[in-house]
C-alpha positions in Angstrom: 0.0 0.0 0.0 1.3 3.4 -1.0 0.0 5.3 2.0 2.6 7.1 4.1 0.4 7.1 7.1 1.4 5.0 10.1 0.0 1.5 9.9 -2.5 2.0 12.8 -3.9 5.2 11.2 -4.3 3.6 7.8 -6.0 0.6 9.5 -8.5 2.8 11.2 -9.1 4.6 7.9 -9.7 1.3 6.1 -12.2 0.2 8.8 -14.1 3.5 8.3 -14.2 2.9 4.6 -15.5 -0.6 5.2 -18.3 0.9 7.3 -19.5 2.9 4.3 -20.5 -0.4 2.7 -23.1 -0.9 5.4 -24.3 2.7 5.1 -25.0 2.3 1.4 -26.8 -1.1 1.9 -28.9 0.2 4.8 -30.0 3.3 2.8 -30.8 1.1 -0.2 -32.8 -1.3 2.0 -34.9 1.6 3.4 -35.5 3.2 0.0 -36.6 0.0 -1.5 -38.9 -0.7 1.4 -40.6 2.7 0.6 -41.0 1.6 -3.1 -38.4 3.8 -4.8 -37.3 0.9 -6.9 -37.5 -2.9 -6.6 -34.6 -5.0 -5.2 -35.6 -8.5 -4.2 -32.2 -9.3 -2.8 -31.0 -6.5 -0.6 -33.1 -8.0 2.2 -30.8 -11.0 2.3 -27.8 -8.7 3.1 -29.6 -6.2 5.4 -32.3 -7.9 7.4 -33.9 -4.9 9.2 -35.4 -1.9 7.3 -33.8 0.3 9.9 -34.5 3.9 10.9 -36.1 6.4 8.6 -33.9 8.1 6.0 -34.7 11.7 4.9 -36.5 11.9 1.5 -33.6 13.7 -0.2 -31.3 10.7 0.8 -33.9 8.3 -0.7 -34.2 10.3 -3.9 -30.4 10.6 -4.1 -30.0 6.8 -3.9 -32.8 6.4 -6.5 -30.9 8.6 -8.9 -27.7 6.7 -8.2 -29.1 3.2 -8.7 -31.2 4.2 -11.8 -28.3 6.1 -13.4 -25.8 3.3 -12.9 -28.3 0.7 -14.1 -29.1 2.7 -17.2 -25.4 2.7 -18.3 -24.8 -0.9 -17.2 -27.7 -2.1 -19.3 -26.7 0.0 -22.3 -23.2 -1.6 -22.2 -24.7 -5.1 -22.0 -27.0 -4.3 -24.9 -24.2 -2.9 -27.0 -22.0 -6.0 -26.4 -25.0 -8.4 -26.7 -23.9 -9.7 -23.2 -20.7 -11.1 -24.8 -18.7 -9.3 -22.1 -17.5 -9.3 -18.5 -18.4 -7.0 -15.6 -16.0 -6.2 -12.8 -17.5 -4.3 -9.8 -14.6 -2.7 -7.8 -15.4 -2.2 -4.1 -18.7 -4.0 -4.7 -19.8 -4.2 -1.1 -23.2 -5.9 -0.7 -24.3 -4.8 -4.2 -27.0 -7.0 -5.8 -26.6 -6.2 -9.5 -25.6 -9.7 -10.5 -28.9 -11.1 -9.2 -30.9 -8.3 -11.0 -29.2 -9.1 -14.3 -29.9 -12.9 -13.8 -33.6 -12.2 -13.2 -33.7 -9.9 -16.3 -31.8 -12.4 -18.4 -29.1 -9.9 -19.4 -26.1 -11.5 -17.7 -22.6 -11.0 -19.0 -20.4 -14.0 -19.7 -19.0 -13.5 -16.1 -19.6 -11.1 -13.3 -16.7 -10.3 -11.0 -16.8 -8.5 -7.7 -13.8 -7.3 -5.7 -13.7 -5.8 -2.2 -11.8 -5.9 1.1 -11.4 -9.6 2.3 -13.5 -8.9 5.4 -16.5 -7.6 3.4 -16.1 -10.5 0.9 -16.2 -13.0 3.8 -19.5 -11.5 5.0 -21.0 -11.6 1.5 -19.9 -15.2 0.9 -21.5 -16.2 4.3 -24.8 -14.5 3.2 -24.7 -16.3 -0.2 -24.0 -19.7 1.4 -26.8 -19.4 3.9 -29.5 -17.8 1.8 -30.9 -20.0 -0.9 -32.4 -17.1 -2.9 -28.8 -15.8 -3.3 -27.1 -19.2 -3.9 -29.7 -20.7 -6.2 -28.9 -18.4 -9.2 -25.2 -19.2 -8.9 -25.9 -22.9 -8.9 -28.3 -22.6 -11.8 -25.7 -21.0 -13.9 -22.9 -23.3 -12.9 -21.9 -26.4 -14.9 -20.5 -28.6 -12.2 -21.8 -29.8 -8.8 -19.4 -27.8 -6.6 -18.6 -24.1 -6.5 -14.9 -23.1 -5.8 -15.1 -21.6 -2.3 -12.8 -20.4 0.4 -13.1 -17.8 3.1 -12.2 -14.9 0.8 -13.3 -15.9 -2.7 -16.1 -17.7 -4.4 -16.0 -18.8 -8.0 -18.7 -20.2 -10.3 -19.1 -20.1 -14.1 -20.9 -16.8 -14.2 -20.2 -15.1 -10.9 -16.9 -14.6 -8.9 -16.2 -12.6 -5.8 -12.6 -11.9 -4.8 -11.1 -10.5 -1.6 -8.4 -8.0 -2.5 -7.1 -4.5 -1.9 -7.5 -2.3 -5.0 -4.3 -0.4 -4.0 -2.3 -3.6 -4.5 -2.5 -4.0 -8.3 -0.2 -7.0 -8.7 -2.3 -9.1 -6.3 -5.6 -7.9 -7.9 -4.3 -8.8 -11.4 -3.1 -12.2 -10.2 -6.5 -13.0 -8.5 -8.5 -11.9 -11.5 -6.3 -14.1 -13.8 -6.7 -17.0 -11.4 -10.5 -16.8 -11.8 -10.3 -16.7 -15.6 -10.8 -13.0 -16.5 -10.4 -12.6 -20.3 -8.8 -9.3 -21.2 -9.9 -9.7 -24.9 -13.6 -9.6 -24.0 -15.3 -6.2 -23.7 -15.2 -5.5 -20.0 -17.2 -3.1 -17.9 -15.6 -1.8 -14.7 -17.9 -0.2 -12.0 -16.9 1.8 -8.9 -19.3 3.7 -6.6 -17.7 5.9 -4.0 -14.5 3.8 -4.1 -11.8 5.8 -5.9 -12.3 8.8 -3.6 -10.9 6.8 -0.7 -7.7 6.1 -2.6 -5.0 8.7 -3.1 -5.0 10.3 -6.6 -1.8 8.4 -7.4 -3.4 5.0 -6.4 -6.7 5.6 -8.3 -4.8 6.8 -11.4 -2.6 3.7 -11.3 -5.8 1.6 -11.1 -7.6 3.2 -14.1 -4.3 3.2 -16.0 -3.9 -0.5 -15.5 -7.5 -1.1 -16.7 -6.8 1.0 -19.8 -3.6 -0.9 -20.5 -4.9 -4.4 -19.8 -8.4 -4.2 -21.4 -8.4 -2.9 -25.0 -12.2 -2.8 -25.2 -13.6 -1.5 -22.0 -15.8 1.0 -20.2 -15.4 2.3 -16.7 -18.3 3.9 -14.8 -17.5 5.8 -11.7 -20.0 7.3 -9.3 -18.7 9.6 -6.6 -18.4 13.1 -5.2 -17.9 16.3 -7.3 -17.8 20.1 -6.8 -16.1 19.5 -3.4 -14.4 22.8 -3.2 -17.4 24.9 -2.0 -18.9 25.2 1.5 -21.3 22.3 1.0 -18.4 20.1 -0.1 -16.4 21.1 2.9 -19.3 20.2 5.2 -19.5 16.7 3.5 -15.7 16.2 4.1 -16.0 17.3 7.7 -18.9 15.0 8.4 -16.9 12.0 7.0 -13.7 13.0 8.9 -15.6 12.9 12.2 -16.1 9.2 11.4 -12.4 8.8 10.7 -13.2 8.6 7.0 -10.6 10.4 5.0 -11.4 11.3 1.4 -7.8 10.7 0.3 -8.7 11.3 -3.4 -10.9 14.4 -3.0 -8.5 16.5 -5.2 -9.9 14.7 -8.2 -13.4 15.5 -7.2 -13.1 19.2 -7.7 -15.1 19.4 -10.9 -16.6 17.3 -13.7 -13.4 18.2 -15.8 -11.1 16.8 -13.0 -13.2 13.6 -13.0 -12.8 13.2 -16.7 -9.2 14.1 -16.7 -8.3 11.2 -14.4 -9.3 8.8 -17.2 -8.1 10.9 -20.2 -4.7 11.2 -18.7 -4.6 7.4 -18.1 -5.0 6.4 -21.7 -8.8 6.2 -22.1 -10.1 7.4 -25.5 -13.1 9.4 -24.3 -14.7 10.4 -21.0 -18.0 12.0 -20.0 -19.3 13.2 -16.7 -22.7 14.6 -15.4 -23.6 15.7 -12.0 -26.5 13.8 -10.4 -29.0 16.6 -10.6 -28.5 16.5 -14.4 -28.8 12.7 -14.4 -31.9 12.8 -12.2 -33.6 15.2 -14.7 -32.7 12.8 -17.6 -34.2 9.7 -16.1 -37.6 8.5 -17.3 -39.8 11.3 -16.0 -42.9 9.2 -15.5 -41.0 7.1 -12.9 -39.4 10.2 -11.3 -43.0 11.7 -10.9 -44.0 8.4 -9.3 -41.2 8.3 -6.7 -41.7 12.1 -5.9 -45.2 11.2 -4.7 -43.9 8.6 -2.2 -42.7 11.2 0.4 -43.2 14.9 0.8 -39.9 16.8 0.3 -39.8 20.1 2.1 -36.3 21.2 1.1 -36.1 21.0 -2.7 -32.9 23.2 -2.5 -31.2 20.6 -0.3 -31.9 17.8 -2.8 -30.5 20.0 -5.5 -27.4 20.8 -3.5 -26.9 17.2 -2.6 -27.2 15.9 -6.2 -24.9 18.7 -7.5 -22.2 17.2 -5.3 -22.2 13.7 -6.8 -21.6 12.7 -10.4 -21.4 9.8 -12.8 -18.3 9.7 -15.0 -17.9 7.1 -17.7 -14.9 6.5 -19.9 -14.4 4.1 -22.9 -11.7 2.3 -25.0 -13.1 0.6 -28.0 -10.6 -1.4 -30.0 -13.4 -3.7 -31.3 -15.3 -0.7 -32.6 -18.6 -1.7 -30.8 -19.8 1.9 -30.6 -19.2 2.2 -26.8 -18.7 5.9 -27.1 -22.4 6.2 -28.1 -23.5 5.0 -24.6 -24.9 7.8 -22.4 -28.0 9.4 -21.1 
């Protein structure tokens, strides 16, 4: 790991980052319980609905999930599912199970996260038949390859690894048969921001070098140099959560530049207020009726401080640069 912090400090910081995985899942569990979108599987990772979340948080997660799904599904359509997906820092994400249900699965779906989170997720998969059954149904032999920090089947693989340790990450992905020649979609949601700019740049550079036909979708903070951004940073620091990569979250241009300077052919970025307004408006009108939102300005401020950035390399000329909102 490239961090110059003392080991104990970096350990505490990593623990705080791991805790954000629970935050996201708890928020998604609550929002789906209110009917913002359907997720049949989050209940198997987060049992209790938990305490009420503010309407602007629920709408924010709605925009995040719908925006990411729109781009993911467009990539799968463009490649006719003859592709791979690699979810970096996947946490307790349920995308694989959604794609299985909708019959738009890639050739293989990889997830990577800290070994401790992976161990938890594997335990949930092993003990909850609605999670394990889709894996078994898409697997050709009787037994899944399974140990404490990895699980591998024909169509789904989860790997415990630190994204800052690229040689180990590459070795593990190769071990579980990633194919660099296949079009590959990389996903990260509020992950790169916890790495130093140097570490995240090395990661996106490695992807660009190793995968000639690829797309990378990154959801995270933006416009972080104003007062609202400062307050977001302070709130996270109070929980020992250091946004080590916040310098690349200053603007949509700085988000795009991370990819363009690392060898990607093109990059686009939109703040989440813009994405929210580009989602199917009939469904947006539906979810806006679910809860009364007093502070419309607060929602706007919140959404203007998150973005989706997507970058492509398209050696196979599949038209990946046409993907967008």
